[in-house]
C-alpha positions in Angstrom: 88.0 -72.1 62.5 90.2 -70.8 59.7 90.4 -67.2 59.0 88.4 -65.9 56.0 90.3 -64.7 53.0 89.5 -62.7 49.9 87.9 -65.0 47.4 86.3 -67.2 50.0 82.5 -67.8 50.0 80.9 -65.7 52.8 79.5 -67.5 55.8 75.7 -67.7 55.7 73.8 -65.7 58.2 70.3 -64.8 59.2 69.9 -61.9 61.6 67.1 -59.5 62.7 67.3 -56.0 61.5 66.4 -52.8 63.4 63.3 -52.6 61.2 62.1 -56.0 62.5 62.8 -58.0 59.4 64.9 -61.1 59.2 67.8 -60.6 56.8 69.1 -63.8 55.2 72.4 -63.8 53.4 71.0 -66.2 50.8 68.3 -63.7 49.9 71.1 -61.1 49.2 72.9 -63.2 46.5 73.0 -61.3 43.2 73.6 -58.0 45.1 76.9 -56.4 45.9 77.2 -55.8 49.6 79.3 -54.1 52.2 79.1 -55.8 55.6 80.7 -53.7 58.3 81.1 -55.1 61.8 81.4 -52.5 64.6 81.7 -52.7 68.4 78.8 -50.7 69.9 76.0 -48.3 68.9 76.3 -44.7 70.1 80.0 -44.7 70.8 82.2 -42.1 69.2 84.1 -44.2 66.6 81.0 -46.3 65.7 78.9 -43.1 65.3 81.5 -41.5 63.0 81.6 -44.7 60.9 77.8 -44.9 60.7 77.7 -41.2 59.7 80.3 -41.8 56.9 78.2 -44.7 55.5 75.0 -42.6 55.8 76.6 -39.5 54.1 77.9 -41.6 51.2 74.9 -43.9 50.7 74.2 -42.4 47.3 77.7 -43.4 46.1 77.0 -47.0 47.2 73.6 -47.0 45.5 75.2 -45.7 42.3 77.5 -48.8 42.5 74.4 -51.0 43.2 75.8 -51.9 46.6 73.8 -52.3 49.8 75.3 -51.5 53.2 74.6 -53.5 56.3 76.0 -52.7 59.8 76.4 -55.6 62.3 77.0 -55.4 66.0 76.0 -57.3 69.1 73.6 -54.5 70.2 69.9 -55.3 70.6 67.3 -54.4 68.0 65.9 -51.7 70.4 69.4 -50.1 70.7 69.9 -50.2 66.9 66.5 -48.5 66.4 67.5 -45.7 68.8 70.9 -45.3 67.1 69.3 -45.2 63.6 66.8 -42.6 64.7 69.4 -40.5 66.5 71.8 -40.5 63.6 69.2 -40.6 60.8 70.8 -43.7 59.3 69.6 -44.8 55.8 70.8 -48.4 55.8 70.0 -51.4 58.0 71.7 -52.4 61.2 71.6 -56.1 62.1 71.7 -57.5 65.7 74.2 -60.3 66.3 73.4 -60.4 70.0 74.9 -63.9 70.4 77.9 -63.0 68.3 77.7 -66.2 66.2 77.9 -64.3 62.9 80.8 -62.2 64.2 82.6 -65.5 65.1 82.0 -66.9 61.6 83.5 -63.8 60.1 86.5 -64.0 62.5 85.8 -60.5 64.0 84.9 -61.6 67.6 88.3 -61.2 69.3 89.8 -60.7 72.7 90.3 -57.0 73.2 91.9 -55.0 76.0 91.1 -51.6 77.4 92.8 -50.0 80.4 94.4 -53.4 81.2 91.1 -55.2 81.2 90.6 -58.1 78.8 87.2 -58.8 77.2 85.6 -60.3 74.1 84.2 -57.9 71.5 84.1 -57.0 67.8 87.2 -55.9 66.0 86.0 -53.2 63.6 86.1 -54.9 60.2 84.5 -54.4 56.8 83.8 -57.0 54.1 83.0 -56.2 50.5 81.0 -59.1 49.0 80.4 -59.6 45.3 77.1 -60.7 43.6 78.1 -64.4 43.9 78.6 -64.2 47.7 82.4 -64.2 47.6 84.5 -61.9 49.6 86.1 -59.4 47.3 87.9 -57.3 50.0 88.5 -57.5 53.7 89.5 -54.7 56.0 90.5 -55.6 59.5 91.3 -53.4 62.5 89.6 -50.5 60.6 90.5 -46.9 61.5 87.4 -44.8 60.7 89.0 -41.7 59.2 89.3 -42.2 55.4 87.9 -45.8 55.5 84.8 -44.9 53.5 86.9 -43.6 50.6 88.9 -46.9 50.6 85.7 -49.0 50.6 84.1 -47.0 47.7 87.3 -47.2 45.6 87.3 -51.0 45.9 83.6 -51.8 45.0 
């Protein structure tokens, strides 16, 4: 599969949200959107990233942009994470990582010499026509939110 580039149409998806609703990308056409892919609920980097989106949600709303977080975690784990961190945007469960693969963020990773498959922290800004406006790969959390807000 070729790597997505800015200007490409976004791959379609349909995922369950922590609130129990099915979220279809085709239903989101006409809205600006930030899709951020992250490895795992309740880990330090992912918690900081979610808190940054939470704390800046009004800035996204002013720019008429919705925020969606996607990880392979279960709906139940997403619910607990949302409650614990008082998140004010939806988390979507990509438990079979099919959507992550379509977006090219399901990668081989390595920790302490052990190789495994997982999500490479990435953010996609998507315009109202469903085209990728901006891609951030291998995201470092500190300062990322400012970069995203500047480019919406």
